[in-house]
C-alpha positions in Angstrom: 58.1 135.0 -5.3 56.6 131.5 -5.4 53.2 130.3 -4.2 54.6 129.2 -0.8 56.1 132.6 0.0 53.1 134.5 -1.1 51.2 135.0 2.2 48.3 137.2 3.4 48.0 138.0 7.1 44.5 138.3 8.6 44.5 140.0 12.0 41.5 138.8 14.0 39.5 141.3 16.1 36.8 138.7 17.1 34.4 138.8 14.2 32.0 135.9 13.9 32.9 135.9 10.2 36.7 136.2 10.5 37.4 132.7 9.4 35.3 133.1 6.3 37.8 135.7 5.2 40.5 133.0 5.2 38.3 130.7 3.2 37.7 133.3 0.5 41.4 134.2 0.3 42.3 130.5 0.0 39.6 130.0 -2.7 41.2 132.8 -4.7 44.4 130.7 -4.6 46.5 132.6 -2.0 47.8 131.2 1.2 46.8 133.1 4.4 46.7 132.7 8.1 44.6 134.2 10.8 46.5 135.7 13.8 45.3 137.5 16.9 45.3 141.3 16.7 47.9 141.3 19.5 50.5 139.7 17.3 53.7 141.6 18.0 54.9 143.9 15.2 58.2 142.1 15.0 56.4 138.8 14.3 54.3 140.5 11.6 57.5 141.5 10.0 58.9 138.0 10.2 55.6 136.6 8.7 56.4 138.9 5.7 52.9 139.2 4.2 52.2 140.7 0.8 49.0 142.2 2.3 47.2 142.6 5.6 43.5 142.2 6.2 41.9 143.6 9.4 38.8 141.6 10.3 35.6 142.7 11.8 34.8 142.6 15.5 32.2 143.4 18.2 34.1 146.3 19.9 33.9 150.1 19.4 37.2 151.6 18.4 36.7 154.7 20.6 36.4 152.5 23.8 39.6 152.6 25.8 39.8 148.8 26.1 38.9 148.0 22.5 41.5 146.0 20.5 44.0 148.2 18.7 46.8 147.7 16.2 50.4 148.7 16.1 50.4 151.8 13.9 53.6 150.6 12.2 51.5 148.1 10.3 50.4 151.1 8.2 54.1 152.0 7.6 55.2 148.6 6.1 54.5 149.7 2.5 52.1 146.9 1.7 48.3 147.0 1.0 45.9 146.9 3.9 42.2 146.1 3.8 39.9 146.9 6.7 36.6 145.1 7.1 33.8 146.4 9.4 35.6 147.0 12.7 38.9 146.8 10.7 37.6 149.6 8.5 36.7 151.8 11.6 40.0 150.9 13.2 41.9 152.1 10.1 40.0 155.4 10.0 40.4 155.9 13.8 44.2 155.0 13.8 45.0 157.3 10.9 43.2 160.4 12.2 39.6 159.9 11.3 36.5 159.8 13.6 34.2 157.0 14.5 30.9 157.5 16.4 27.9 155.5 17.5 25.6 155.1 14.5 22.6 156.6 16.2 24.4 160.0 16.3 25.0 159.9 12.5 22.9 157.4 10.7 20.9 154.3 11.1 22.4 151.1 12.4 22.6 148.5 9.6 22.3 144.7 9.9 21.8 142.2 7.1 21.2 142.7 3.4 21.8 146.3 2.4 21.7 147.9 -1.1 25.0 149.6 -1.6 26.3 151.9 -4.4 30.0 151.8 -5.5 32.3 154.2 -7.2 33.5 151.9 -10.0 36.3 154.3 -11.0 38.0 153.4 -7.7 40.8 150.8 -7.6 38.9 148.5 -5.2 35.6 148.4 -7.0 36.6 148.7 -10.6 35.6 145.1 -11.4 32.1 145.2 -10.0 28.7 146.8 -10.9 27.8 150.2 -9.6 25.0 148.9 -7.3 24.6 145.5 -5.5 23.7 143.9 -2.2 26.2 143.8 0.7 26.0 142.3 4.2 26.2 144.9 6.9 26.6 144.3 10.6 27.6 147.5 12.5 26.4 149.8 15.2 29.2 152.4 14.8 30.0 154.4 11.7 32.9 156.5 10.4 32.0 160.2 10.6 35.2 161.7 9.3 37.8 160.2 7.0 41.5 160.5 7.7 43.5 162.9 5.5 44.2 161.5 2.0 41.2 159.1 2.0 38.2 159.3 -0.4 34.7 157.8 0.0 34.1 155.1 -2.7 30.8 153.5 -1.5 27.7 154.4 0.4 24.4 153.0 1.5 21.2 154.8 2.7 22.5 154.5 6.3 26.2 154.7 5.8 27.9 157.5 3.8 31.3 155.8 4.1 30.5 152.2 3.3 33.9 152.1 1.5 36.9 154.4 1.4 40.4 154.3 0.1 43.8 156.0 0.1 45.0 154.8 -3.3 48.5 156.3 -3.0 49.2 154.3 0.1 47.1 151.3 -1.0 44.8 151.4 2.1 41.2 150.3 1.6 38.3 149.9 3.9 34.7 148.5 3.6 32.0 148.7 6.3 30.3 145.6 4.9 31.5 142.0 5.0 32.8 140.9 1.5 33.6 137.4 2.9 29.9 136.6 3.5 28.2 135.0 0.6 25.2 137.4 1.0 27.5 140.2 -0.3 26.9 139.6 -4.0 30.3 140.9 -5.3 32.3 140.1 -2.2 34.7 137.6 -3.8 35.4 139.9 -6.7 36.3 142.7 -4.3 38.7 140.5 -2.4 40.2 139.2 -5.6 40.7 142.8 -6.9 42.5 143.7 -3.6 44.7 140.7 -3.5 45.5 140.2 -7.2 45.2 143.6 -8.9 46.3 145.8 -6.0 48.6 143.5 -3.9 50.0 141.7 -7.0 49.4 138.2 -5.8 49.9 135.4 -8.4 47.2 133.3 -6.8 49.0 130.0 -7.5 48.6 128.4 -4.1 46.9 124.9 -4.2 46.8 121.6 -2.4 49.3 120.2 -4.9 52.1 122.6 -3.8 50.9 122.6 -0.2 51.3 118.8 -0.2 55.0 119.0 -1.1 55.6 121.9 1.4 54.0 119.9 4.2 55.9 116.7 3.4 59.2 118.7 3.4 58.3 120.3 6.7 57.4 117.0 8.3 60.6 115.4 7.2 62.6 118.3 8.5 61.0 118.1 11.9 60.8 114.3 12.4 64.1 113.4 10.7 64.8 109.9 12.0 62.3 110.0 14.8 59.2 107.9 15.1 55.6 109.1 15.0 52.3 107.7 16.3 49.0 108.7 14.7 45.4 108.2 15.8 43.6 106.7 12.9 39.9 106.9 13.1 39.1 106.2 9.5 37.5 109.6 9.1 38.6 112.1 6.4 41.0 114.1 8.6 42.9 111.3 10.2 43.1 109.4 7.0 44.5 112.3 5.1 47.0 113.0 7.9 48.0 109.3 7.8 48.6 109.4 4.0 50.5 112.7 4.3 52.7 111.4 7.1 53.2 108.1 5.3 54.6 109.8 2.2 56.8 112.0 4.4 58.4 109.4 6.8 57.2 106.0 5.6 57.7 103.1 8.0 58.7 105.6 10.8 54.9 106.1 11.1 52.7 103.9 13.2 49.0 104.3 12.9 46.9 103.2 15.8 43.2 102.7 15.3 41.6 103.0 18.6 38.1 101.4 18.3 36.4 103.2 21.1 33.1 101.5 20.3 31.5 104.8 19.4 31.6 104.5 15.6 28.9 104.1 13.1 27.6 100.7 11.9 30.4 98.4 10.6 32.9 101.3 10.5 35.5 99.7 12.7 35.9 96.7 10.4 35.9 99.0 7.3 38.8 101.0 8.8 40.8 97.9 9.4 40.1 96.5 6.0 41.2 99.7 4.3 44.3 100.5 6.2 45.7 97.1 7.2 46.9 96.8 3.6 48.2 100.4 3.4 52.0 100.8 3.5 52.0 101.9 7.1 52.4 100.2 10.5 48.8 99.6 11.4 47.5 98.5 14.9 43.9 98.1 15.9 43.1 98.5 19.6 39.7 97.2 20.7 39.0 99.5 23.6 35.1 99.6 23.6 34.7 98.3 27.1 37.3 100.7 28.5 35.7 103.8 27.0 32.2 102.8 28.1 33.4 102.3 31.7 35.0 105.8 31.6 31.8 107.3 30.2 29.4 105.5 32.6 26.7 107.9 33.9 28.3 110.9 32.2 25.7 113.1 30.5 27.3 116.5 30.2 28.7 116.9 26.6 31.9 118.8 27.5 32.8 116.1 30.0 32.2 113.4 27.4 34.6 115.2 25.0 37.2 115.7 27.7 37.1 112.1 28.8 37.3 110.7 25.3 40.1 113.1 24.4 42.2 112.2 27.5 41.6 108.4 27.1 42.7 108.6 23.5 46.0 110.1 24.7 46.4 107.5 27.4 45.8 104.6 24.9 48.4 106.1 22.6 50.9 106.3 25.5 50.3 102.6 26.2 50.7 101.6 22.6 53.9 103.7 22.2 55.5 101.8 25.1 54.8 98.5 23.3 56.4 99.6 20.0 59.4 101.4 21.5 60.4 105.0 21.5 57.9 107.3 19.9 58.9 110.9 19.5 55.8 112.5 17.9 52.1 112.3 18.3 50.2 113.2 15.1 46.7 114.6 15.2 44.2 115.3 12.4 43.2 118.7 13.8 41.8 121.0 11.2 41.1 124.8 11.1 37.4 124.5 12.2 38.5 122.5 15.3 40.7 125.4 16.3 38.2 128.0 15.4 35.3 126.5 17.4 37.5 125.8 20.4 38.2 129.6 20.6 42.0 129.1 20.3 44.3 131.7 18.8 41.6 134.4 18.6 39.0 136.4 20.5 36.2 134.2 19.3 34.0 132.6 21.9 34.4 128.9 22.7 31.5 127.1 21.0 32.6 123.6 22.0 35.8 121.7 22.8 37.1 119.4 20.1 38.9 116.3 21.3 41.9 117.2 19.2 42.4 120.6 20.7 40.4 120.8 23.9 40.9 117.4 25.5 44.6 117.2 25.9 45.7 116.3 29.5 48.4 118.4 31.2 50.9 115.6 30.7 51.5 114.1 27.3 54.1 111.4 27.0 55.5 112.5 23.7 58.3 114.8 22.6 56.0 117.0 20.4 52.6 117.0 18.8 52.4 117.4 15.0 49.2 118.7 13.4 49.8 118.7 9.6 46.3 119.8 8.7 45.9 122.5 11.4 45.5 125.4 9.0 43.3 123.6 6.4 39.5 123.8 6.0 37.5 120.6 5.4 37.2 121.0 1.6 41.0 121.6 1.4 41.6 118.5 3.4 39.5 116.5 1.0 41.4 117.9 -2.0 44.7 117.2 -0.3 43.5 113.6 0.1 42.9 113.4 -3.6 46.4 114.7 -4.3 47.7 112.0 -2.0 45.9 109.3 -3.9 43.3 108.3 -1.3 40.1 106.7 -2.8 37.2 109.1 -3.5 34.7 107.3 -1.3 37.0 107.9 1.7 37.9 111.6 1.0 34.3 112.5 0.3 33.0 110.8 3.5 30.9 113.3 5.4 32.3 114.7 8.7 32.1 112.5 11.8 33.2 113.9 15.2 36.2 112.5 17.0 34.0 111.6 20.1 31.8 109.7 17.7 28.3 108.6 18.7 29.0 109.8 22.3 27.9 113.3 21.3 25.0 112.0 19.2 23.4 110.4 22.2 21.9 112.9 24.6 22.4 111.9 28.2 24.4 108.9 29.5 25.8 106.3 27.1 25.1 102.6 27.2 25.7 99.8 24.8 22.0 99.5 24.2 21.7 103.1 23.2 24.7 102.8 20.9 23.1 99.8 19.2 19.8 101.7 18.8 21.5 104.7 17.3 23.8 102.7 14.9 20.8 101.0 13.3 18.7 104.1 13.0 21.5 106.2 11.7 22.4 103.6 9.1 18.8 103.5 7.8 18.7 107.4 7.6 22.0 107.7 5.8 21.3 104.9 3.5 17.9 106.3 2.4 19.3 109.8 1.9 22.2 108.5 -0.2 19.9 106.2 -2.2 17.6 109.2 -2.9 20.5 111.4 -3.9 19.1 114.4 -2.0 20.6 117.5 -3.5 22.6 119.8 -1.3 22.7 117.3 1.6 26.2 118.0 3.0 25.9 116.1 6.3 23.2 113.9 7.7 22.9 111.8 10.8 20.6 110.7 13.6 20.6 111.8 17.2 19.2 109.7 20.0 17.5 112.1 22.3 17.0 111.6 26.0 13.3 112.1 25.6 10.8 109.3 25.8 7.2 109.6 24.7 4.0 107.5 24.7 3.2 105.6 21.6 1.1 102.7 20.3 2.5 99.7 18.5 0.2 96.9 17.7 -2.4 96.9 20.4 0.0 97.9 23.1 1.2 101.1 24.7 4.9 102.0 24.4 7.1 104.4 26.2 10.3 104.7 24.1 12.9 107.0 22.7 12.5 109.9 20.4 15.0 110.0 17.5 16.0 113.3 15.8 17.2 113.4 12.2 19.7 116.2 11.2 20.5 117.0 7.6 22.2 120.3 6.6 23.3 122.1 3.5 26.5 124.1 3.6 29.6 125.1 1.7 32.0 125.7 4.6 30.4 124.3 7.8 30.8 127.7 9.4 27.2 128.4 8.6 24.5 125.9 7.5 20.8 125.6 6.7 18.6 122.6 7.1 18.1 120.5 4.0 14.5 120.5 2.6 14.2 116.7 2.4 10.9 115.7 0.5 8.1 114.7 2.9 7.7 111.4 1.1 11.3 110.5 1.9 11.0 111.6 5.5 7.9 109.5 5.8 9.7 106.4 4.4 12.7 106.9 6.7 10.4 107.4 9.8 8.4 104.3 8.9 11.5 102.1 8.5 13.2 103.3 11.7 10.1 102.9 13.9 9.4 99.4 12.5 13.0 98.1 12.2 14.7 99.6 15.2 13.6 98.5 18.7 12.9 101.2 21.4 12.2 104.1 19.0 8.5 105.1 18.6 8.9 108.7 17.5 11.0 110.5 14.8 11.5 114.2 14.5 13.4 116.4 11.9 15.7 119.2 13.0 14.9 122.4 11.0 17.3 124.7 12.8 20.1 126.7 10.9 23.7 127.3 12.1 23.7 129.8 13.7 21.9 129.8 16.1 22.4 126.1 16.5 25.5 124.0 15.7 25.5 121.2 13.2 26.0 118.6 16.0 23.7 118.6 18.9 26.4 118.3 21.5 
């Protein structure tokens, strides 16, 4: 079995951490996909996984309407790992008993000291005691026949259990969360030692598989791609270019919502690339459509739809176009609440803004199942320059969602200059652990004094976060001296800003972007 055939299926029961499971599995070197718990058994068979992981979730398994699983999954003869709700579901489905925690033990949330039976198959590669991340209100009271307890905490006697003969394993805690100290080792033991995975999946072999798949689908057809110059669309362009060459046309729609000088930089980079490159200057058009629009979801929907409309117009100019290519990546899908039970956090223009009618044969999303760090690595495999693949994330709607309230050319000009100063100073200072940083022009005005006169101008917010996966993030502790310098420069060099504040909120509860 090669690396492309070696697949792990993650069934999603709505956990806030379910996508982190996929990240950890990928980091170990094994391809996986997250599918809804309602995936029909026949499709599970067709997927042909080497192992199944049951995610956590907010439900109680004993509730009549709680998500369940086809029992035949436990008859496939492959290893199964249940996490949190998935552990309780395994116990419940196979004849055990699950009860509200208050009737048995204490509810557990957060860091929890846990003891492990290191003679067990699942925990043989870790220490006998370490910290895990718990998040449960129910607990397993009775194990199914053939299962043994292999871990416990002060409030949970069955923090881990297994049926080694059938290769069924369950943990009440979340091994995918970095707070669980030995979580990755536990997942690696399950996947490599127990399921027998070779762990050879990488962006190098994904690249060739993706190219072959694109060629098979497109054949002699023509494709049109929205090139923003960001990491996602650039990698998608390079991938599509290697797959279909001159049959790809990349249209750079300059919507006037980009950062300082980026429009010209995009044209400079890609006009010499071996692709059909077209720049459409549509700044006035987008500003007219966004006039007096303040609600962030409306902004996203308008921008998404106008992107599609512009592509349709360009496709008519260049002749028949069969495919629309989008740089949608996994976090876009996750946060739009598609394909799972997760709540919709926000619509992404790639997945949430499509109009009912799209004038193309089909949409291709070659990066749809990749996380951001995987997209960057794929870009390196494709030969894109490092400064491009390491560029920090920039939302498709651009500065439209970094301006709170309505959008005007004046506000865009203010934000571009302030954002440029902030990013330049952070980069110059080489702030450690600064993963993403940008400015937000708030809709708040406040009184100030400049010279001998009273001012009433905008408040600018600075956002800088540290993260490994963009699913969770903490604010970066920028030195006060640097913040003072940045504030001084912005207030003195950028008109109409007289106050600068720094966002110190983590994700969750906030998102990285403000809108």
